[in-house]
N, C-alpha and C positions, 0 to 999 in steps of 0.2 A: 504493500500500500504506500502510495506517495503521500508525504506530509507537506502541506502548504501552510506557511506562516504568513499571516496578514498583519501589516503595519500601516494603518491602524484600522480597527473594525468599526468605523462609522457607518453611515447609511450605505455608501458604496462598498467599503471593505467588507462589511457584514454580508451584503448581498452576494458579493463575489465568493466569499467563503462558503456560504450555504449552498451555492450552486456546485462548487467543486466537491463539497461533501456529498451532494446528491449523486455526483458522477463517480463516487467511490474513493475519493481522497480523504485523508484526515486533515481537517482545517483547524488551525490553532491560531491564537492571538493572545494579546494581553491588554487589559484595560487599566493597568496600574497608572495612577495619576490622572485618569480621565474622569469625565462627568458621569452621573447616573444615566443621562440620556444616551451617552455612548455605550455604556454597559447594556442598556436595553436594546440598542441597535445591533449588538453583537450576538443576539439569540441565534442558536443553531451552530455557533462556532465554539469549539472547546477553548476555554480560557485558562491560561497559564499565569504564574505569578509575575513574570518579568519578560522583557525583551530577550534577555540572555537565555531564558528557558525556551522561548520560541525559536530562536536561531539555532540552539543546540540540537533540536529535533527535526528541523525543517529541511526538506530536500530543495524546496523552492521558497524564497522569501519574496513576497509581493508588497511593494511600497505604494500606498495610496494615502498621501498626506498633502497638506497645502504646499504650494511651490517653494515657499521660503524654508520649509523644513527638509526638503528632499536631500540636499547634500549632507546635512547633519545626520539624518537617518542613515544614509549610506555609511558614514563614518562609524556610527553606533553599531550597525550590523557587522561591519568588518571587525570592529574591536571584540564584539561578542563571539564571532566566528573564530577569531584567533585564540581566545580564552578557551573555547570549547574544543578546539582542534578539528573544526569542520569546515566545509567549503560549499555552502549552498549556492544554487543558482539564484541570482537576484533579478527580479523583474520590476523595473521602475515604471509605474503607470501614471506618473504625475504630469500636471500641465506645466511643462518646463520647455525652455528653448533648447535647440540642438547644442548650443554652447554649454548650457547647464548640464546636459547629458554627458558631455565630455568631462566636466568637473565631477559628476557622480561616478563615472568610470574610474577616474583618478582616485577618488575617495575610497572606492571599493578595493583598489589594489589588485590582488590576485584573484578575486572572486569574479566569476563570469557575470556579465550584465546582458539583460534583454531590455531594449528600449520599447516602451509601449505608450499608447494614449487611448483614452476612453471617449467615445462620442455617444452621448445619451445619458439617461438617468440610471439609477441602480437597477441591476437585472433581477428584480424579484418576481415580476410578472411578465412584462414585455421583453423584447430582445434588445440588447445593447451591443453596439459595434465596438470592437477593440482592434486597434492597429498594432502590430508587433514587427520589430526589426532587430537584426543582430544575428550572429552565427547560430545561436541556440534558441531562436524565436520559436522554432517548431516544438521544442520541449515544453514551452508554456502552452502553446496551442493544443498539445496532446493531453492536457489536463481535462479537457472535455466538458467545460461548463455548458449545461443544457440551454442557457439563455444568452450566450455570447455569440455574436457573429464575428468571428476572428478573421482578420485580413493580414496576411503575411506580406511584408514589403521589402524583403531582401536582407542582406547581411550587414548593411551599414548602420551603425548606431547613430541615432539622431533623426533618421527618416520618419519613424512613427511620430516623434514629437513635432517634427516640422508640419505634419498634417494637422495636428491639434492646434498649433499656433495660428494656422490660417483659418481653420473652421471656427475656432473659438473667437477669433477676431470678428467674424461676422455675427455669430450667435449672440455673444455678450456685448459686442459693440452696438448691435441693433437694439438690444434691451436697454442699454444706457440712453441711446437716442430716443427710444420710445418713452422711457420714463420722463426724460426732460421735456419732450414735446407735450406729453399729456399733462404734466404738472404746470407748464406754462399756459396751456389751453385752459386748464381749470382756473388758474389765477385770473385769466382774462374773460372768464364766463362763456367760453366757446367749446367746452369739452365735448358735448354731444355732437356739435357740428364737425369738429375735427375727427371724431371717431367714425361718423358717417362717411366723411370724405375718404379716410384711410381704408375703410372697408371695401371700397371699390377695387383697390389693388391687393388688399389683404383680407379676403373673405374669412369671416369668423373672428376677426380681431375684436369686435365689440364684446362678444361672448367670452373671449379668452384673455382680454387685456388685464383684468384685475388679477387673475391667477398668475399670468406671465410676469407682470411687473412685481407682484408681491413675492413670488418665488425667487426672482432674481435679487430683490432687495434683501431677502432673508439670508442669501449667500454672499452678500456684498463683501464681507470681510475676507472671504476666500478669493474673490475675484481680483482684489487689489494686486496681489503678487503675480497672479496670472497675466494681468494686463501689462505689467512691467516686463514679464518674460516675452510677451508678444512684441512689446516695444523694442526689446533687444534683438529679437529675431528679425524684425523689419529693418532695423538699423543695419544688421549684418547683411541684409539683402540690398543695401544701398538706398533704403527708403528712410524718410524722417521718422525718428522715434517719438516726436512730440505728440502725434495723434493719439497713441495709446498710453503715453504718460498722462495725457489729459483724461482719457477714459478711466485710468487708474484713480485719478483724483476724484472723478465722479463717484466711483464705487466707494472710495475711502470716506467721502462725505455722507453717502447714503448709509454706510455702516454706523455712523455716529448719530443717526436719527432713529425715531421709533420704528420706522420701516425696517431698519437693519437689525432690530432686536427680535423680530418675529422668528419663531421656529419654522422650519420647512413645512411641518404639519399644519401649523396655523396659517401659513401663507397660502397653502393649497385650498384652504376653505374660504378664502376671500372672494367675494363676488361683486362688490361695489368698487369700480375703478376710481371714482371720485374720492371715496373714503381712503383708498390705498395711497393715492398720490398726495393727499393732504397730510399723510403721516410724515412726509418730507418737511413740512413747514413748521410743525410745533411738536413738543413733547407733551403727550396727554397727562403724564404724571407730574410734569414740571412746566406749567403753562408759560412761565417767564423765559424759558429757554427757546432758542431758535438755531437754525443752521447758520453758521458763520458766513459772512459775505466773502466774496473772492478776495477782497483787499485784506481780510484778516485770516485767510486760510494758511495752513502750514502743512507741508508734506514731510512726514518722518521717514527718512531713509533707514532701512534696517539691513543688516547682514544676516546670514543664515543662523548664526549663533544667537543673536538677539531675537530673531523671529521665533526660533525654537523655544527660547526662554519665555517669551510672551505667550506662546501657545500653552506651555506647561502651566504657567500661572493662571491663565484664563480658565483652563480646564479644572484646575484645583479649586478655584474660587467660584466656578459656575457663572462666569461673566465673559464679556468680550475683551479682546486685546485693547480696544479703545478705552474701556473702563479701567483695565489694569494700569495703563499709562496715566489716565486722569487721576487715579488714586495716588499713584507714586508721585506725581507732580505736586498735588495738593499736600501730601504728607511732607514732602521736602519743603514746600512753601511754608507750612505751619512750623516746621522745625527751624527754618531760617528766621521766621518772624520771632519765634520764642528766643532764639539765640541773640537776635538783634536787641530785643527788649532787655535781656539780661545784661548785654554789653552796655546799653545806654544807662541802665540802672547803676551798674558798677562805676561808670564814668561820673555819674552825678554824685555818688557816694564819695569817690576819691576827691572830686572837686570841692565838696563840702567839708569832708572830714580828713582830708589828706594829711594835714599837719598833725592831727591827733594820732592817725595810724602810723605816721613816721616815728613819733615819740614812743608809741607802744612797741613798735618794732625794734627800737634801739634801747629799750629799757632792760 
C-alpha cells in the first residue's frame, strides 16, 4: 500500500487525501498547530502527531499550502526526511511561479520533486483538473484519485505551475475586476443596471454574482501571495509586473474587510450581491471603521519565513494574518507608549529632585 502524506489537510488537502484513500492508498496528515476548522476538514484522513511523523511514513508527500509557505514547507520536509532517513517523492501542488518551483527544488535537495497545479475546487464531489510535470509526474498520476482529471505535461519542472499562473490570472483577476465594478455600481445606485448589462455577455452572472464574489472574498488572504507569484511570472515573460501587484493589493485590502472574514461555507450561502459588496465598505461589528483610502494604504512585503510564521500564529489564534499583524503593532505601540511615559516621569523626577538624589547617592 502506498502512503501519501498531505501538507496540509485543509479543504483541498483533505479532499485530495480522501480520494487517494478511496483508491487504496493510506492518506496521512497532521493538524498540529492548526485550527479546529482545519481539523474538521481533515475527516477521512489519518492524523499523525507531527510533520516528522508524516514524512517518516510517506512514500509521497503532497504540499498544498499558501504560496508564501511553499519553500519553507519544502525545507521542513527535507529536514524531517533527513532525520528519519527516508526519501519520499514530493509533489508541490501550490500556486507558485516557475521561478519559485526552482527554489522549492533547491530547498528539497536530494528529494525528487513533481511540479503540479490545481485548476478547480476541492475534489469531493465534482472533478478537479490537476496538471503535473517532472520526470516522476507519472508516479503521482498513478495514485489514482477517482475525482482528479490528471494532465501530464512532460519532464520539465515549472511547466505545470506556468499553466496555473496564466489560468489563475484570468480567474482571480476577473473576480477582482468584478468585485470592484459591482461595488462601484452599488455606490452609484446602478447595481441592477450594471448586472443586467453584464448578463448579456455573461449569462447567469446575476444569479451567481453574490456567491462568486463572496467566495473569492473569503479566500482573499490566500490570493495575495498568488497574485504576486503571477506578477513575477509575467515579469519573467517580459511583461509589466505592476498589473498583478495591483490585483494583489486589491485582495490584500479585501482580506482586511468583513468580506475577507467570511468562511468559505458562509460565502457559498450568500445570495444578495448588494449585501456582499457592501461588506467592503464598513465593518458591521465596528461601524466606525472603514477600508483605508489608497493614499493611506500600505503593502507589507513578506518573505517565506515571515509568511510561515504569520500562518502558524493565525492558525493558533483562530484569526487572520491581518489580525495577527494588527495585534502585534498595537501591542508594540502600547509598550512604546508605556515606556515613553515612564521615561518622561523619570525625567520630571530627576528635574525636581535631582539635587536630593545626588546627596543621597553620595551619603
